[in-house]
C-alpha positions as CSV (number, residue, x, y, z in Angstrom):
1,M,0.0,0.0,0.0
2,R,1.2,3.5,-0.8
3,T,1.2,5.7,2.3
4,R,0.4,9.4,1.7
5,I,2.2,11.7,4.1
6,I,0.0,14.4,5.5
7,D,1.5,17.8,4.8
8,G,0.7,19.6,8.0
9,K,2.7,22.6,6.9
10,A,0.5,23.2,3.8
11,I,-2.7,22.8,5.8
12,A,-1.3,25.2,8.4
13,H,-0.5,27.7,5.7
14,A,-4.1,27.6,4.5
15,I,-5.3,28.1,8.1
16,R,-2.9,31.0,8.7
17,S,-4.3,32.7,5.6
18,E,-7.8,32.4,7.0
19,I,-6.7,33.7,10.4
20,A,-5.0,36.7,8.9
21,K,-8.1,37.7,7.0
22,E,-10.2,37.3,10.2
23,V,-7.7,39.3,12.3
24,K,-7.8,42.1,9.7
25,H,-11.6,42.1,9.8
26,L,-11.6,42.2,13.6
27,S,-9.0,44.9,13.7
28,L,-11.2,47.1,11.5
29,I,-14.3,46.5,13.6
30,H,-12.6,47.1,17.0
31,G,-9.9,49.6,16.0
32,R,-7.1,47.4,17.3
33,P,-5.7,44.0,16.7
34,P,-6.6,41.1,19.0
35,A,-4.4,40.7,22.0
36,L,-3.2,37.5,23.8
37,G,-1.9,37.5,27.3
38,L,0.8,34.8,27.6
39,V,1.9,33.5,31.0
40,M,5.0,31.3,31.5
41,A,6.7,30.3,34.7
42,G,10.0,28.4,35.1
43,N,13.0,27.7,32.9
44,R,12.1,24.6,30.9
45,N,13.8,24.6,27.5
46,D,10.8,22.9,25.8
47,S,8.3,25.4,27.2
48,A,10.6,28.3,26.1
49,L,10.6,26.8,22.6
50,Y,6.9,26.4,22.5
51,V,6.3,29.9,23.7
52,K,8.8,31.3,21.1
53,H,6.8,29.5,18.4
54,K,3.5,30.9,19.7
55,Q,4.9,34.4,19.8
56,S,6.0,34.0,16.2
57,A,2.6,32.7,15.2
58,C,1.0,35.7,16.8
59,K,3.3,38.2,15.1
60,N,2.7,36.6,11.7
61,A,-1.0,36.8,12.2
62,S,-0.8,40.5,13.4
63,I,-2.0,39.4,16.8
64,H,-0.5,41.4,19.7
65,S,1.1,39.2,22.4
66,I,1.7,40.5,25.9
67,N,4.1,38.3,27.8
68,H,4.2,37.7,31.5
69,F,7.3,35.5,32.3
70,F,8.2,34.4,35.9
71,Q,11.0,32.6,37.6
72,Q,10.8,29.0,38.8
73,D,10.1,30.1,42.4
74,V,7.0,32.2,41.5
75,T,4.2,31.9,44.0
76,Q,0.7,30.7,43.5
77,K,-0.7,34.1,44.5
78,K,1.5,35.9,41.9
79,L,0.2,33.8,39.1
80,L,-3.4,34.0,40.3
81,D,-3.1,37.8,40.5
82,T,-1.6,37.9,37.0
83,V,-4.4,35.9,35.5
84,E,-7.0,38.0,37.3
85,H,-5.4,41.2,36.0
86,L,-5.6,39.8,32.4
87,N,-9.2,38.8,33.0
88,N,-10.1,42.3,33.9
89,D,-8.1,44.0,31.1
90,P,-10.5,44.9,28.4
91,F,-7.7,45.0,25.8
92,I,-6.8,41.4,26.4
93,D,-8.9,39.0,24.3
94,G,-7.3,35.7,25.2
95,I,-5.2,34.2,27.9
96,L,-2.7,31.3,27.5
97,V,-0.9,29.7,30.4
98,Q,2.1,27.7,29.2
99,L,2.1,24.2,30.8
100,P,3.6,22.6,32.8
101,L,3.9,25.0,35.6
102,P,6.5,24.7,38.5
103,A,5.8,21.9,41.0
104,Q,4.7,24.3,43.8
105,I,1.9,25.6,41.7
106,N,-1.7,24.2,41.7
107,T,-2.1,24.2,38.0
108,Q,-5.8,23.5,38.0
109,A,-6.5,26.5,40.3
110,I,-4.6,28.7,37.8
111,L,-6.6,27.4,34.8
112,D,-9.9,27.7,36.8
113,R,-9.1,31.4,37.4
114,I,-9.0,32.2,33.6
115,H,-12.4,33.6,32.5
116,P,-14.1,31.1,30.2
117,T,-14.4,33.6,27.4
118,K,-10.7,34.3,27.4
119,D,-9.6,30.6,27.8
120,V,-7.9,30.1,24.4
121,D,-6.6,26.6,25.4
122,G,-10.2,25.5,26.3
123,L,-9.0,24.0,29.6
124,H,-11.4,25.8,31.9
125,P,-14.0,23.3,33.3
126,Y,-16.8,25.2,31.6
127,N,-15.3,25.0,28.2
128,F,-14.1,21.4,28.7
129,G,-17.6,20.4,29.8
130,E,-19.0,22.0,26.7
131,C,-16.6,20.0,24.6
132,G,-18.0,16.8,25.9
133,M,-21.7,17.5,25.8
134,R,-23.9,16.3,22.9
135,D,-25.5,18.9,20.7
136,R,-23.1,21.6,21.9
137,S,-20.6,23.4,19.7
138,P,-18.0,25.1,22.0
139,D,-16.1,28.0,20.7
140,L,-12.9,27.2,22.7
141,I,-11.5,23.7,22.3
142,P,-8.1,22.4,23.5
143,C,-5.8,23.5,20.7
144,T,-4.1,20.2,19.8
145,A,-7.4,18.3,19.7
146,K,-8.9,21.0,17.5
147,G,-5.8,20.8,15.2
148,I,-6.2,17.1,14.8
149,M,-9.8,17.6,13.8
150,A,-8.6,20.2,11.2
151,L,-6.2,17.7,9.8
152,L,-8.9,15.1,9.4
153,Y,-11.2,17.7,7.9
154,Y,-8.7,18.9,5.3
155,E,-7.9,15.3,4.4
156,T,-11.6,14.5,4.1
157,V,-11.3,11.5,6.5
158,K,-14.7,9.9,7.1
159,L,-15.4,9.6,10.8
160,E,-18.9,8.2,11.1
161,G,-18.9,4.6,12.0
162,K,-15.1,4.3,12.1
163,T,-13.1,2.9,15.0
164,A,-10.9,5.6,16.4
165,V,-8.2,4.5,18.9
166,I,-6.6,7.2,21.0
167,I,-3.4,6.5,23.0
168,G,-3.3,9.0,25.8
169,R,-5.8,10.5,28.3
170,S,-4.4,14.0,29.0
171,N,-6.7,17.0,29.2
172,L,-4.6,18.6,26.4
173,V,-5.1,15.9,23.8
174,G,-6.4,12.4,24.7
175,N,-9.6,13.3,26.5
176,P,-10.8,16.2,24.3
177,I,-10.0,14.4,21.0
178,S,-12.0,11.4,22.3
179,M,-14.9,13.6,23.0
180,L,-14.7,15.4,19.6
181,L,-14.5,12.2,17.6
182,R,-17.4,10.7,19.5
183,K,-19.4,13.8,18.5
184,H,-18.7,12.9,14.9
185,D,-20.1,9.4,15.4
186,A,-16.8,7.5,15.6
187,T,-16.5,4.5,17.9
188,I,-13.9,5.3,20.5
189,I,-11.3,3.1,22.2
190,Q,-9.1,5.1,24.5
191,C,-5.9,3.6,25.8
192,H,-3.3,4.8,28.3
193,S,-0.2,3.7,30.2
194,K,-2.1,1.1,32.2
195,S,-3.8,-0.5,29.1
196,I,-3.0,-4.2,28.7
197,N,-2.3,-5.6,25.3
198,L,-2.0,-2.3,23.5
199,P,-1.1,-3.8,20.1
200,H,-4.5,-5.6,20.1
201,Y,-6.4,-2.3,20.4
202,V,-4.2,-0.4,18.0
203,N,-4.8,-3.1,15.4
204,Q,-8.6,-2.3,15.5
205,A,-8.0,1.4,14.6
206,D,-9.3,2.8,11.4
207,I,-8.0,6.1,12.8
208,L,-5.2,6.1,15.3
209,I,-4.3,9.2,17.4
210,A,-1.0,8.7,19.2
211,A,-0.6,11.2,22.0
212,C,1.2,9.5,24.9
213,G,4.7,11.0,24.8
214,S,6.6,7.7,24.3
215,P,9.1,7.7,21.4
216,H,8.4,5.0,18.8
217,L,6.0,3.2,21.0
218,V,3.7,2.2,18.2
219,R,5.2,-0.3,15.8
220,G,4.3,-0.9,12.2
221,S,3.2,-4.4,12.9
222,W,0.5,-3.1,15.3
223,L,-1.3,-1.1,12.6
224,K,-4.4,-2.1,10.7
225,K,-3.7,-2.0,6.9
226,G,-5.1,1.3,5.6
227,A,-5.3,3.0,8.9
228,V,-5.2,6.8,9.2
229,V,-2.3,7.5,11.7
230,I,-2.1,10.9,13.4
231,D,1.0,11.2,15.5
232,V,1.1,14.2,17.9
233,G,3.8,12.8,20.1
234,I,6.5,15.3,21.0
235,N,9.6,13.5,22.2
236,F,13.1,14.9,22.3
237,L,15.8,12.3,22.1
238,S,18.4,14.7,23.4
239,E,18.4,16.9,26.5
240,T,19.2,20.0,24.4
241,H,15.7,19.8,22.8
242,H,17.3,20.4,19.4
243,P,14.7,20.2,16.6
244,S,16.7,17.4,14.9
245,S,16.2,15.2,17.9
246,L,12.4,15.5,17.8
247,T,10.4,12.3,17.1
248,G,6.9,11.0,17.5
249,D,5.1,8.2,19.3
250,V,4.8,6.1,16.1
251,C,7.7,4.4,14.4
252,F,7.4,6.4,11.2
253,E,9.5,4.1,8.9
254,E,7.6,1.0,10.0
255,A,4.2,2.6,9.4
256,L,5.1,3.4,5.8
257,G,3.4,1.0,3.4
258,I,0.8,0.1,6.1
259,A,-1.0,3.3,6.9
260,S,-3.0,5.0,4.2
261,L,-2.4,8.5,5.7
262,L,0.4,9.3,8.1
263,T,1.7,12.5,9.8
264,P,5.4,13.0,10.1
265,V,7.0,14.4,13.3
266,P,7.9,17.1,13.0
267,G,5.8,18.7,10.3
268,G,2.5,16.9,10.7
269,H,0.7,18.8,13.5
270,T,2.2,22.3,13.5
271,Q,1.8,25.4,15.6
272,A,-1.0,27.0,13.5
273,L,-3.0,23.8,13.9
């Protein structure tokens, strides 16, 4: 079987063009560009890299980003006060808290403090609940899950009646993508680190979403012939987090010739998605 590689960069370019038009329209209506309040705490190299990419994406879309960076020893009160300040600022349209936060911080309390209408990551309990309810169409959905749905949409992948296997149960990816695919009438099998006989479940997948953060976990021999494989695993094989050491959760070379559609890592699920 010939495997077609999903060109996430091309899809992202199309999405960026749409966003740029919408931003221009909103800027004309409101007399200013949209503004994002970005909060980061700590000194993780991977978080710094992700934030840099988000800042670049904002700049390219003419979105104003206002950054609030804190040291590793930041207090819970300081972060809560910062989020509350951004909530009350009428010139801030969205708030993004870069995860993970330092160990001394109650992350959920920080996310809960973000006003639901400014919660661009869709992680506030209100928005997350909307994501899971039938006959509801939430405006704010966890970004990676929304990006996966965009990939499937642009590739015209049929979801109704298909078996979708998700490896991962995080609130960032695994749980929301399970809810979104279920809304589109897919049959869901959600696996995780405690799942027994993972290859058995993976082999049932018409659509596989790998989001567990385990490099090359999924072997080609596990896959059902013709499966659509979306790999959103982000794994650095070196401590420097150099882009050349980035790899996914699926063994890409082994999936070639078995999967019908396959995302590369990097280049499959990009920042715009």
